[in-house]
C-alpha positions in Angstrom: -1.3 -0.6 4.2 0.0 2.2 6.4 3.2 3.2 4.7 4.1 3.1 1.0 6.9 4.5 -1.1 6.7 3.9 -4.8 8.3 5.0 -8.1 5.7 5.2 -10.9 6.7 4.8 -14.5 10.0 6.7 -14.1 12.6 3.9 -14.6 13.9 2.4 -17.8 13.1 -1.2 -16.8 10.3 -0.9 -14.2 6.8 0.5 -14.5 6.4 0.4 -10.7 8.8 -0.1 -7.8 6.9 -0.2 -4.6 7.7 -1.0 -1.0 5.0 -1.0 1.7 4.2 -1.9 5.3 0.8 -3.0 6.6 0.1 -2.2 10.3 -2.8 -3.9 12.0 -4.0 -5.4 15.3 -2.1 -8.6 15.8 -5.2 -10.6 16.6 -7.0 -9.7 13.3 -6.9 -12.7 11.0 -5.1 -12.3 7.8 -4.3 -14.6 4.8 -0.9 -14.0 3.2 -0.3 -13.1 -0.4 -2.0 -15.6 -2.8 -3.9 -16.0 -6.0 -7.6 -15.3 -5.4 -10.4 -17.2 -7.1 -11.2 -13.9 -8.8 -7.9 -14.0 -10.6 -5.7 -11.4 -8.8 -2.9 -11.6 -6.3 -3.3 -10.1 -2.9 -3.4 -10.8 0.8 -6.8 -11.0 2.5 -8.4 -9.6 5.6 -10.3 -12.6 6.8 -12.5 -10.5 9.1 -14.0 -8.2 6.5 -13.0 -10.0 3.3 -11.1 -7.2 1.5 -7.5 -6.4 0.8 -5.0 -3.5 1.2 -2.9 -4.1 -1.9 -3.3 -6.3 -5.0 -2.5 -6.7 -8.7 -4.3 -8.5 -11.4 -2.5 -10.2 -14.4 -4.8 -8.0 -16.6 -2.8 -5.0 -15.4 -5.1 -3.6 -12.7 -3.4 -2.5 -9.5 -4.8 -1.1 -6.3 -3.5 -0.1 -2.9 -5.1 1.4 0.2 -4.1 3.2 3.4 -6.3 4.4 6.2 -6.4 8.1 6.9 -6.0 8.4 10.7 -8.5 10.8 12.2 -9.3 9.5 15.7 -11.5 12.5 16.4 -14.0 11.8 13.7 -14.8 8.1 13.7 -17.9 6.8 11.9 -20.5 4.3 13.1 -21.3 1.4 10.8 -18.8 2.5 8.1 -18.3 0.3 5.0 -15.2 -1.8 4.8 -12.4 0.1 3.2 -10.7 -3.2 2.0 -13.5 -3.5 -0.5 -12.2 -0.5 -2.3 -9.2 -2.4 -3.6 -10.9 -5.7 -4.0 -13.8 -4.3 -6.0 -11.5 -2.4 -8.4 -9.5 -5.6 -9.1 -12.7 -7.4 -9.9 -14.1 -4.6 -12.1 -13.7 -3.9 -15.8 -14.2 -0.1 -15.7 -11.2 2.2 -16.0 -9.6 3.6 -12.9 -10.9 7.1 -13.3 -14.5 5.9 -13.9 -14.2 3.6 -10.9 -13.1 6.5 -8.7 -16.0 8.6 -9.9 -18.3 5.9 -8.6 -16.5 5.7 -5.3 -16.6 9.5 -5.0 -20.4 9.3 -4.8 -20.3 7.2 -1.7 -17.0 8.4 -0.1 -18.7 9.5 3.1 -19.8 6.0 3.9 -16.2 5.0 4.7 -13.8 5.9 7.4 -10.9 8.1 6.1 -8.9 6.4 3.3 -6.3 6.9 0.6 -6.8 4.9 -2.5 -4.5 4.2 -5.5 -5.9 2.5 -8.5 -4.4 2.1 -12.0 -3.5 -0.1 -15.0 -0.8 -0.4 -17.6 -1.1 3.3 -18.7 -2.2 5.4 -15.7 -2.3 5.6 -12.0 -4.8 7.6 -9.9 -5.1 8.8 -6.3 -8.3 9.5 -4.4 -9.0 10.3 -0.8 -12.3 11.0 0.9 -10.4 13.6 2.9 -9.4 15.6 -0.2 -11.4 17.0 -3.1 -11.0 15.6 -6.6 -9.6 12.6 -8.4 -5.9 13.0 -9.2 -4.0 11.4 -12.0 -0.4 10.9 -10.9 2.5 12.1 -13.1 5.5 9.8 -13.4 7.7 10.0 -10.4 8.4 9.1 -6.8 5.6 9.2 -4.1 4.9 8.4 -0.5 1.7 7.6 1.3 1.0 6.9 4.9 -2.0 7.7 7.1 -2.4 11.2 5.9 -2.8 12.6 2.4 -0.4 11.7 -0.4 3.1 13.0 0.2 2.3 14.5 3.6 5.8 15.1 4.9 5.8 12.9 8.0 9.4 11.9 8.8 8.9 8.2 8.3 7.5 8.8 4.9 10.2 11.2 3.9 12.8 8.6 5.0 11.1 5.9 3.0 11.1 8.0 -0.2 14.7 9.1 0.3 15.9 5.5 0.9 13.9 4.2 -2.1 15.3 7.0 -4.3 18.9 6.1 -3.2 18.4 2.4 -3.8 17.0 3.1 -7.3 19.9 5.4 -8.2 22.4 2.8 -7.0 20.6 0.0 -8.8 20.0 -1.8 -5.5 16.8 -3.4 -6.6 17.1 -6.6 -4.7 13.8 -7.2 -2.9 15.4 -7.6 0.5 17.4 -4.4 0.1 14.3 -2.5 -1.1 12.4 -3.6 2.0 14.9 -1.8 4.2 13.4 1.5 3.1 10.5 1.0 5.5 12.0 -0.9 8.5 13.3 1.8 10.7 12.1 1.5 14.4 13.2 5.1 15.2 10.6 7.1 17.2 10.1 10.8 16.4 10.7 13.5 19.0 7.4 14.7 20.6 7.6 18.1 19.0 7.6 16.4 15.5 4.7 14.0 16.1 1.6 14.1 14.0 -1.6 15.1 15.7 -4.3 12.7 14.6 -6.3 12.4 17.7 -4.5 9.4 19.2 -2.9 9.5 22.6 0.7 10.8 23.0 1.9 7.2 23.6 0.1 6.0 20.5 1.4 8.9 18.3 5.0 8.1 19.5 4.6 4.4 18.6 3.1 4.9 15.2 5.7 7.5 14.2 8.1 4.7 13.5 8.2 3.0 10.2 8.2 -0.5 11.8 5.7 -0.5 14.7 5.2 -2.6 17.8 2.8 -1.0 20.2 1.9 -2.8 23.4 2.4 -6.3 21.8 -1.1 -6.0 20.3 -0.7 -3.6 17.3 2.0 -3.0 14.8 3.6 -3.9 11.5 2.4 -7.3 10.3 4.0 -7.4 6.8 6.3 -5.7 4.3 5.6 -6.0 0.6 7.9 -5.3 -2.3 6.5 -5.1 -5.8 8.5 -4.9 -9.0 6.5 -4.4 -12.2 8.5 -4.3 -15.4 7.5 -2.5 -18.5 7.7 -5.9 -20.2 4.8 -7.1 -18.0 6.9 -9.3 -15.7 5.8 -8.9 -12.0 7.6 -10.0 -8.9 6.1 -9.6 -5.4 7.7 -10.5 -2.1 5.8 -10.5 1.2 7.4 -10.9 4.6 5.0 -11.4 7.5 5.9 -10.6 11.0 4.5 -12.6 13.9 5.9 -10.2 16.5 4.4 -11.8 19.6 5.9 -15.1 18.5 9.2 -13.8 17.4 9.1 -15.4 13.9 8.6 -14.4 10.3 7.4 -16.0 7.1 8.2 -15.0 3.5 6.4 -15.6 0.2 7.3 -14.7 -3.3 5.2 -14.7 -6.5 6.1 -14.1 -10.1 3.9 -13.8 -13.1 3.6 -12.2 -16.6 0.8 -9.7 -17.4 -1.7 -11.3 -19.7 -2.1 -8.6 -22.3 1.6 -8.2 -22.8 2.1 -11.9 -22.7 -0.4 -12.2 -25.6 1.3 -9.4 -27.4 4.7 -11.0 -27.1 3.3 -14.3 -28.4 1.7 -12.6 -31.3 
């Protein structure tokens, strides 16, 4: 993922309301949102085998963005997509898991990682010291540290906040929070080591750069306190001028068992 806005545990009906874009090279093979053999729901990077966002019916959730630092690239870095995949497969708690990741954080290119469960959500980046438990509230994450005030991130948070306040929680409406194609003025661009042309292109929420890199999907996730989860993924095949949509609904296992009891 390269742009997320999410409301964590601060809504009377929803534990999490999340909208996110994944940006990637168009030629990189990807499988859309589906149920993995390991029991969780996620898309899949078919080159490295990992994922960028996923949720397990046992309550485990993970999401990842790259930290863009073109001046300090690593050779033979470990795949960042494993950070989400491995957590969804694990049984250890989110804080314990991040403590293990912290020991090997320098083996990866820059990343931002969110992992959590029914009760708590944590943030960790190998570009920032410490493991951070998130308070209830509204957050944004792109290719810098959590809540770095890039304009496209501020716009996503503000739009999401407005939609929540208006009760506009239709998944199509929520996706509009991250679909702006507006490019930032040069004096407001981030400086991440990319070329000026690249920085301009990726300053938009919805990206198309040179018909080879850009936004390839938008995901909306609605997770109710009751344990009901709805996910909608819209994939963009920008070079072909077409889209595909997929929706999944399920009930969290623990809460399902609790209700039955």
